[in-house]
C-alpha positions as CSV (number, residue, x, y, z in Angstrom):
1,M,21.1,114.0,118.1
2,K,23.4,111.9,120.8
3,C,24.0,113.1,124.3
4,N,27.1,114.8,124.6
5,F,27.7,112.7,128.3
6,C,26.2,109.7,128.1
7,E,25.4,108.7,124.7
8,G,21.7,108.6,125.1
9,N,19.1,110.0,122.6
10,C,18.2,113.9,123.1
11,Q,14.9,115.4,122.5
12,K,14.1,119.2,121.6
13,A,13.9,121.2,124.5
14,G,13.2,124.9,123.7
15,K,15.8,127.1,122.9
16,Q,17.9,129.5,124.4
17,K,18.0,133.3,124.5
18,N,20.7,133.6,121.7
19,G,18.0,131.7,119.8
20,A,20.3,128.1,119.8
21,Q,18.2,124.6,119.8
22,K,18.2,122.8,123.3
23,H,18.4,119.3,123.7
24,Y,17.2,117.3,126.9
25,C,18.7,113.9,127.8
26,K,16.1,111.8,129.6
27,V,18.7,109.3,130.6
28,C,21.5,111.6,132.5
29,R,18.7,114.6,132.7
30,K,21.1,117.0,130.8
31,Y,20.5,120.1,129.2
32,Q,22.9,120.7,126.2
33,Q,23.4,121.8,122.5
34,A,24.5,120.5,119.4
35,N,27.1,123.4,119.0
36,Y,28.5,125.8,121.4
37,S,29.8,129.0,120.6
38,Y,31.8,129.5,123.9
39,Y,34.7,126.8,123.7
40,A,34.5,126.1,127.6
41,Y,31.4,124.2,126.7
42,S,33.3,121.6,124.4
43,K,33.2,118.0,125.5
44,D,36.8,117.6,125.9
45,V,37.9,121.0,127.3
46,N,38.6,119.6,131.4
47,R,41.1,117.1,129.6
48,M,42.8,119.2,127.6
49,I,43.1,122.1,130.8
50,C,44.5,118.7,132.8
51,T,46.9,117.6,129.9
52,L,48.1,121.5,129.7
53,V,48.1,122.1,133.4
54,C,51.1,118.8,133.8
55,E,52.8,120.4,130.2
56,S,54.3,123.4,132.6
57,V,51.4,125.9,130.6
58,S,50.5,129.1,132.9
59,I,46.8,129.4,133.1
60,R,46.5,132.7,131.0
61,G,48.2,130.3,127.9
62,I,45.7,128.0,128.9
63,A,42.9,130.5,128.1
64,R,44.2,130.9,125.1
65,I,44.9,127.7,123.7
66,L,41.6,126.7,124.5
67,K,39.9,130.3,123.7
68,I,38.3,130.7,126.9
69,S,38.7,132.9,129.5
70,A,41.1,133.0,132.6
71,S,38.5,133.1,135.0
72,T,37.0,129.8,133.6
73,V,40.3,128.0,133.9
74,H,40.5,129.1,137.5
75,R,37.4,127.7,138.2
76,R,38.0,124.6,136.3
77,I,41.2,123.6,137.8
78,R,39.6,124.3,141.1
79,R,36.6,122.2,140.5
80,I,38.5,119.2,138.9
81,G,40.8,119.2,141.8
82,K,38.2,119.3,144.2
83,R,36.7,115.7,142.9
84,I,39.8,114.3,142.7
85,E,40.4,111.9,145.9
86,K,43.5,110.5,147.1
87,P,44.3,107.0,146.4
88,A,44.0,104.6,149.2
89,I,47.7,103.6,150.4
90,V,48.5,100.0,150.1
91,L,49.3,98.2,153.2
92,N,52.7,96.9,154.6
93,Q,55.0,97.9,151.5
94,K,58.6,97.9,151.2
95,E,59.3,101.9,151.6
96,F,58.6,105.1,150.7
97,E,61.0,108.1,150.2
98,V,60.2,111.5,151.4
99,D,61.3,114.8,150.5
100,E,60.5,118.5,150.3
101,L,59.8,121.0,147.4
102,R,60.0,124.7,147.9
103,T,57.1,127.0,146.1
104,F,55.5,130.5,147.0
105,I,52.0,131.3,147.6
106,G,50.7,135.0,147.3
107,R,53.9,136.4,147.4
108,K,57.7,135.7,146.9
109,G,57.9,136.3,151.0
110,N,55.1,133.6,151.8
111,E,57.7,130.6,151.8
112,Y,55.5,126.9,151.4
113,W,56.9,123.7,151.1
114,L,55.4,120.3,149.3
115,A,55.9,117.7,150.8
116,Y,55.0,114.3,149.2
117,A,55.8,110.3,149.6
118,F,56.9,108.1,146.9
119,N,56.9,104.3,145.7
120,K,60.1,103.6,143.7
121,H,58.7,100.2,142.6
122,T,55.1,101.4,141.5
123,S,56.6,105.2,140.3
124,E,53.7,106.6,142.2
125,V,53.0,109.7,144.9
126,V,50.9,107.9,147.6
127,D,50.7,111.1,149.6
128,F,51.4,114.9,149.9
129,I,51.1,117.9,152.0
130,I,51.2,121.4,151.6
131,G,52.4,123.8,154.6
132,R,55.6,125.1,156.6
133,R,58.8,123.5,156.6
134,S,57.9,122.2,160.2
135,K,57.4,119.3,162.5
136,R,53.9,119.8,162.6
137,T,53.6,120.0,159.0
138,L,55.6,117.2,158.1
139,R,54.3,114.6,160.7
140,M,50.9,114.6,159.8
141,L,52.7,113.2,156.1
142,I,54.9,110.7,158.3
143,N,52.0,109.4,160.8
144,T,50.0,108.6,157.5
145,L,52.5,106.4,156.2
146,L,53.1,104.6,159.9
147,L,49.6,103.8,159.7
148,S,50.4,101.7,156.8
149,G,52.7,99.6,157.9
150,V,55.4,100.5,155.8
151,G,58.8,98.5,156.2
152,S,61.3,101.8,155.6
153,I,60.9,105.1,154.9
154,R,63.8,107.2,153.4
155,T,64.5,110.3,153.4
156,D,67.3,113.0,153.7
157,N,69.5,114.7,156.7
158,L,66.8,117.1,158.0
159,N,66.7,116.6,161.5
160,I,63.0,116.9,162.0
161,Y,62.4,113.2,160.0
162,R,64.8,112.0,162.9
163,S,62.2,113.2,165.8
164,L,59.1,112.2,163.8
165,I,60.2,108.0,162.5
166,P,60.9,105.5,164.6
167,P,64.9,104.6,164.1
168,S,63.8,101.0,163.1
169,V,62.1,102.0,160.3
170,H,64.0,105.2,159.1
171,C,66.9,105.2,157.0
172,Y,68.1,108.4,156.0
173,G,71.3,109.8,154.1
174,A,72.4,111.4,150.8
175,Y,71.9,108.5,148.8
176,C,68.7,107.3,150.5
177,I,66.2,109.2,148.2
178,N,67.8,109.2,144.6
179,H,64.4,108.3,143.1
180,I,62.3,110.7,144.4
181,E,65.0,113.6,143.7
182,R,64.9,112.4,140.1
183,K,60.8,112.3,140.4
184,N,61.5,116.0,141.9
185,L,63.3,117.0,138.3
186,S,60.6,115.9,136.7
187,I,58.2,117.8,138.6
188,R,59.9,121.0,138.4
189,T,60.0,120.7,134.5
190,H,56.3,119.9,134.3
191,L,54.9,122.7,137.0
192,K,56.7,126.3,137.0
193,R,55.3,127.3,140.2
194,L,57.5,124.4,141.6
195,S,60.8,125.4,139.4
196,R,63.5,127.0,141.0
197,R,64.4,130.9,140.4
198,T,60.7,131.6,138.6
199,I,58.3,134.2,139.0
200,C,55.5,132.1,138.7
201,F,53.7,130.8,141.9
202,S,50.5,130.3,143.1
203,R,48.1,132.9,144.3
204,S,46.0,130.8,146.6
205,Y,46.5,127.1,148.5
206,T,43.5,125.9,146.7
207,M,44.9,126.6,143.3
208,L,48.4,125.0,144.2
209,E,46.4,121.6,145.5
210,S,44.2,121.0,142.9
211,C,47.0,121.5,140.6
212,L,49.0,118.9,142.1
213,K,46.1,116.7,142.6
214,I,46.0,116.7,138.6
215,Y,49.5,116.1,138.2
216,F,49.6,113.3,140.8
217,W,46.5,111.6,140.7
218,G,44.2,113.2,137.9
219,R,46.2,112.7,134.4
220,S,44.9,109.6,133.4
221,K,41.5,110.9,133.9
222,A,38.9,112.2,131.1
223,W,37.2,114.5,133.1
224,T,34.3,115.6,132.1
């Protein structure tokens, strides 16, 4: 049989405890079966999980659609998120827009904020951070943008930004962040845990971070 991972030739390598034939690929050195009885071992399951995460499907909904357990979905999302690396910020960009979205972690009383930077010219999220809506949290995001040599940082009228961004590169006001506000609508539509007036929220920081990495930077990749 052909290898499910590298398309190399596999050889027989004994049998599983249930009697199924096991194969071994000499190229990528992975064991596998020709057919699996449990759908979590399907070749495209990780790609499908990424797609469904970005289409407002809940964890248990993904489990029902793919016919795998909810705990497996949790583990796969965390594993995929851990493997996704933040893309390098292109230096000396013309401008970035910065805004925040409110969410919860663990319970409704535990309020957190997603702050992220958006490049309207490329429609890409260049960086994000999760934490309290405080100067300490926003400083980490702003400092990253300033180090990239950006020409202008556009924000709303939140007072914290005025103490973090030099006046020479800071542009703020009600109409300065039209593009990122439109991006906020798309994020709230695609991720239930960031919607307004919702009962859906993340139970852990790691799960929220992993889902955001998949949505911002991992949807175009076929994770195996």
